N, CA and C atoms as an extended XYZ file, in Angstrom:
246
Properties=species:S:1:pos:R:3:atomname:S:1:resname:S:1:resid:I:1 pbc="F F F"
N       -20.316       13.232        8.512 N   MET     1
C       -19.693       13.628        9.758 CA  MET     1
C       -18.815       14.862        9.548 C   MET     1
N       -18.052       14.856        8.448 N   LYS     2
C       -17.179       15.998        8.176 CA  LYS     2
C       -17.997       17.256        7.944 C   LYS     2
N       -19.145       17.110        7.315 N   MET     3
C       -19.997       18.272        7.034 CA  MET     3
C       -20.508       18.889        8.333 C   MET     3
N       -20.831       18.051        9.305 N   ILE     4
C       -21.318       18.552       10.586 CA  ILE     4
C       -20.209       19.337       11.289 C   ILE     4
N       -19.000       18.781       11.284 N   VAL     5
C       -17.871       19.451       11.923 CA  VAL     5
C       -17.600       20.788       11.239 C   VAL     5
N       -17.642       20.797        9.913 N   LEU     6
C       -17.419       22.049        9.182 CA  LEU     6
C       -18.495       23.080        9.497 C   LEU     6
N       -19.744       22.646        9.586 N   ALA     7
C       -20.830       23.570        9.900 CA  ALA     7
C       -20.643       24.172       11.294 C   ALA     7
N       -20.254       23.342       12.235 N   VAL     8
C       -20.030       23.824       13.606 CA  VAL     8
C       -18.865       24.813       13.624 C   VAL     8
N       -17.795       24.480       12.908 N   LEU     9
C       -16.636       25.373       12.874 CA  LEU     9
C       -16.982       26.718       12.258 C   LEU     9
N       -17.769       26.705       11.209 N   MET    10
C       -18.152       27.959       10.564 CA  MET    10
C       -18.984       28.822       11.517 C   MET    10
N       -19.868       28.203       12.247 N   ALA    11
C       -20.699       28.944       13.199 CA  ALA    11
C       -19.844       29.551       14.306 C   ALA    11
N       -18.885       28.779       14.794 N   PHE    12
C       -18.033       29.264       15.871 CA  PHE    12
C       -17.070       30.322       15.374 C   PHE    12
N       -16.578       30.166       14.167 N   ALA    13
C       -15.648       31.150       13.622 CA  ALA    13
C       -16.325       32.508       13.496 C   ALA    13
N       -17.559       32.516       13.072 N   GLY    14
C       -18.295       33.771       12.956 CA  GLY    14
C       -18.520       34.425       14.302 C   GLY    14
N       -18.851       33.632       15.301 N   SER    15
C       -19.086       34.204       16.627 CA  SER    15
C       -17.788       34.673       17.264 C   SER    15
N       -16.700       33.970       17.018 N   ALA    16
C       -15.404       34.374       17.586 CA  ALA    16
C       -14.931       35.675       16.964 C   ALA    16
N       -15.123       35.827       15.676 N   ALA    17
C       -14.681       37.043       15.002 CA  ALA    17
C       -15.495       38.248       15.469 C   ALA    17
N       -16.767       38.055       15.672 N   SER    18
C       -17.592       39.177       16.101 CA  SER    18
C       -17.366       39.505       17.579 C   SER    18
N       -16.968       38.508       18.361 N   ALA    19
C       -16.755       38.737       19.793 CA  ALA    19
C       -15.425       39.433       20.063 C   ALA    19
N       -14.503       39.333       19.127 N   GLN    20
C       -13.177       39.908       19.353 CA  GLN    20
C       -13.211       41.400       19.030 C   GLN    20
N       -12.996       42.223       20.041 N   THR    21
C       -13.072       43.670       19.844 CA  THR    21
C       -11.718       44.349       20.011 C   THR    21
N       -10.724       43.618       20.469 N   THR    22
C        -9.409       44.221       20.667 CA  THR    22
C        -8.627       44.225       19.368 C   THR    22
N        -7.675       45.112       19.272 N   ALA    23
C        -6.826       45.194       18.092 CA  ALA    23
C        -5.899       43.984       18.035 C   ALA    23
N        -5.454       43.653       16.848 N   THR    24
C        -4.548       42.521       16.694 CA  THR    24
C        -3.185       42.856       17.300 C   THR    24
N        -2.411       41.816       17.522 N   CYS    25
C        -1.067       42.007       18.071 CA  CYS    25
C        -0.230       42.886       17.157 C   CYS    25
N        -0.334       42.648       15.855 N   LYS    26
C         0.447       43.439       14.900 CA  LYS    26
C         0.029       44.904       14.924 C   LYS    26
N        -1.267       45.157       15.059 N   ALA    27
C        -1.745       46.537       15.112 CA  ALA    27
C        -1.253       47.227       16.387 C   ALA    27
N        -1.288       46.505       17.501 N   GLN    28
C        -0.806       47.074       18.757 CA  GLN    28
C         0.685       47.377       18.686 C   GLN    28
N         1.456       46.474       18.071 N   ALA    29
C         2.891       46.682       17.934 CA  ALA    29
C         3.174       47.891       17.051 C   ALA    29
N         2.376       48.058       16.008 N   ALA    30
C         2.560       49.206       15.113 CA  ALA    30
C         2.239       50.506       15.845 C   ALA    30
N         1.172       50.498       16.663 N   GLU    31
C         0.813       51.683       17.450 CA  GLU    31
C         1.944       52.077       18.390 C   GLU    31
N         2.577       51.067       18.979 N   LYS    32
C         3.657       51.318       19.933 CA  LYS    32
C         4.997       51.558       19.242 C   LYS    32
N         5.012       51.412       17.927 N   LYS    33
C         6.217       51.612       17.118 CA  LYS    33
C         7.374       50.741       17.609 C   LYS    33
N         7.062       49.453       17.855 N   LEU    34
C         8.075       48.519       18.330 CA  LEU    34
C         8.901       47.992       17.165 C   LEU    34
N        10.154       47.681       17.440 N   ALA    35
C        11.043       47.109       16.431 CA  ALA    35
C        12.070       46.227       17.118 C   ALA    35
N        12.685       45.343       16.367 N   GLY    36
C        13.752       44.500       16.873 CA  GLY    36
C        13.324       43.559       17.974 C   GLY    36
N        14.137       43.480       19.007 N   ALA    37
C        13.895       42.552       20.109 CA  ALA    37
C        12.604       42.877       20.853 C   ALA    37
N        12.284       44.144       20.980 N   ALA    38
C        11.049       44.533       21.665 CA  ALA    38
C         9.834       44.023       20.898 C   ALA    38
N         9.881       44.098       19.577 N   LEU    39
C         8.789       43.610       18.740 CA  LEU    39
C         8.646       42.095       18.878 C   LEU    39
N         9.766       41.396       18.852 N   THR    40
C         9.746       39.939       18.972 CA  THR    40
C         9.170       39.511       20.311 C   THR    40
N         9.621       40.126       21.371 N   THR    41
C         9.140       39.791       22.711 CA  THR    41
C         7.652       40.083       22.851 C   THR    41
N         7.229       41.248       22.394 N   PHE    42
C         5.825       41.633       22.475 CA  PHE    42
C         4.954       40.661       21.672 C   PHE    42
N         5.397       40.312       20.466 N   THR    43
C         4.618       39.427       19.600 CA  THR    43
C         4.478       38.038       20.210 C   THR    43
N         5.568       37.505       20.774 N   LYS    44
C         5.509       36.180       21.396 CA  LYS    44
C         4.561       36.173       22.590 C   LYS    44
N         4.643       37.215       23.422 N   LYS    45
C         3.759       37.287       24.594 CA  LYS    45
C         2.307       37.434       24.170 C   LYS    45
N         2.067       38.277       23.191 N   CYS    46
C         0.712       38.501       22.711 CA  CYS    46
C         0.126       37.217       22.120 C   CYS    46
N         0.928       36.485       21.356 N   GLU    47
C         0.476       35.226       20.755 CA  GLU    47
C         0.164       34.193       21.837 C   GLU    47
N         1.011       34.128       22.859 N   LYS    48
C         0.783       33.175       23.951 CA  LYS    48
C        -0.500       33.530       24.713 C   LYS    48
N        -0.712       34.813       24.960 N   ASP    49
C        -1.937       35.259       25.629 CA  ASP    49
C        -3.165       34.917       24.789 C   ASP    49
N        -3.062       35.116       23.481 N   ALA    50
C        -4.176       34.804       22.575 CA  ALA    50
C        -4.467       33.312       22.588 C   ALA    50
N        -3.419       32.505       22.602 N   GLU    51
C        -3.608       31.051       22.618 CA  GLU    51
C        -4.308       30.615       23.899 C   GLU    51
N        -3.917       31.200       25.020 N   THR    52
C        -4.549       30.877       26.297 CA  THR    52
C        -6.036       31.246       26.271 C   THR    52
N        -6.334       32.424       25.766 N   THR    53
C        -7.717       32.882       25.676 CA  THR    53
C        -8.529       31.999       24.741 C   THR    53
N        -7.949       31.655       23.602 N   CYS    54
C        -8.653       30.828       22.624 CA  CYS    54
C        -8.885       29.411       23.143 C   CYS    54
N        -7.903       28.857       23.864 N   ASP    55
C        -8.077       27.533       24.467 CA  ASP    55
C        -9.219       27.551       25.476 C   ASP    55
N        -9.290       28.607       26.269 N   ALA    56
C       -10.369       28.726       27.246 CA  ALA    56
C       -11.720       28.845       26.548 C   ALA    56
N       -11.740       29.593       25.464 N   SER    57
C       -12.975       29.751       24.699 CA  SER    57
C       -13.410       28.421       24.099 C   SER    57
N       -12.463       27.651       23.575 N   ALA    58
C       -12.777       26.333       23.018 CA  ALA    58
C       -13.299       25.398       24.098 C   ALA    58
N       -12.719       25.502       25.292 N   LYS    59
C       -13.178       24.666       26.403 CA  LYS    59
C       -14.604       25.050       26.806 C   LYS    59
N       -14.888       26.355       26.843 N   ASP    60
C       -16.237       26.816       27.175 CA  ASP    60
C       -17.260       26.304       26.168 C   ASP    60
N       -16.834       26.203       24.910 N   LYS    61
C       -17.725       25.731       23.846 CA  LYS    61
C       -17.744       24.211       23.751 C   LYS    61
N       -16.983       23.567       24.636 N   LYS    62
C       -16.902       22.113       24.722 CA  LYS    62
C       -16.444       21.480       23.416 C   LYS    62
N       -15.440       22.098       22.794 N   LEU    63
C       -14.865       21.549       21.579 CA  LEU    63
C       -13.774       20.555       21.936 C   LEU    63
N       -13.585       19.569       21.080 N   ALA    64
C       -12.533       18.575       21.285 CA  ALA    64
C       -12.011       18.112       19.936 C   ALA    64
N       -10.820       17.553       19.950 N   GLY    65
C       -10.247       16.970       18.742 CA  GLY    65
C        -9.966       17.989       17.660 C   GLY    65
N       -10.331       17.604       16.431 N   ALA    66
C       -10.055       18.441       15.268 CA  ALA    66
C       -10.808       19.768       15.331 C   ALA    66
N       -12.004       19.752       15.867 N   ALA    67
C       -12.783       20.987       15.966 CA  ALA    67
C       -12.079       21.990       16.881 C   ALA    67
N       -11.540       21.505       17.990 N   LYS    68
C       -10.819       22.377       18.926 CA  LYS    68
C        -9.551       22.921       18.276 C   LYS    68
N        -8.818       22.044       17.611 N   SER    69
C        -7.572       22.468       16.958 CA  SER    69
C        -7.837       23.528       15.909 C   SER    69
N        -8.842       23.301       15.086 N   SER    70
C        -9.177       24.242       14.018 CA  SER    70
C        -9.644       25.575       14.592 C   SER    70
N       -10.504       25.512       15.584 N   PHE    71
C       -11.017       26.727       16.215 CA  PHE    71
C        -9.883       27.536       16.836 C   PHE    71
N        -9.015       26.852       17.586 N   THR    72
C        -7.918       27.527       18.266 CA  THR    72
C        -6.955       28.152       17.260 C   THR    72
N        -6.644       27.427       16.199 N   LYS    73
C        -5.726       27.935       15.180 CA  LYS    73
C        -6.275       29.209       14.540 C   LYS    73
N        -7.561       29.206       14.186 N   LYS    74
C        -8.167       30.379       13.558 CA  LYS    74
C        -8.269       31.529       14.553 C   LYS    74
N        -8.645       31.213       15.774 N   CYS    75
C        -8.782       32.237       16.810 CA  CYS    75
C        -7.442       32.944       17.064 C   CYS    75
N        -6.371       32.176       17.192 N   VAL    76
C        -5.047       32.752       17.433 CA  VAL    76
C        -4.610       33.575       16.214 C   VAL    76
N        -4.859       33.033       15.038 N   SER    77
C        -4.499       33.741       13.811 CA  SER    77
C        -5.208       35.099       13.720 C   SER    77
N        -6.482       35.110       14.072 N   ASP    78
C        -7.245       36.360       14.060 CA  ASP    78
C        -6.714       37.346       15.096 C   ASP    78
N        -6.326       36.828       16.270 N   ALA    79
C        -5.839       37.695       17.342 CA  ALA    79
C        -4.468       38.290       17.015 C   ALA    79
N        -3.618       37.490       16.380 N   VAL    80
C        -2.270       37.947       16.050 CA  VAL    80
C        -2.312       38.902       14.863 C   VAL    80
N        -3.141       38.603       13.893 N   GLY    81
C        -3.213       39.410       12.683 CA  GLY    81
C        -2.337       38.807       11.601 C   GLY    81
N        -2.748       38.992       10.378 N   THR    82
C        -1.998       38.364        9.279 CA  THR    82
C        -1.236       39.378        8.472 C   THR    82
């Protein structure tokens, strides 16, 4: 069962990464040369927007439970940038 979930997650992770064409939140903040409170506010809003988008994507893919959590976590992480 765990192997099936992992296989599904790997397939979705690849499609999510290729579908994402926008720059990461960190890259956008660097382009705008944000610092201090402006950087914090921008990063929080960007992360929240990414989470909303990723949740919708997980719902479209009909993910639930651990698969949804894992997908959403990776999707948000990719959107925010590391």
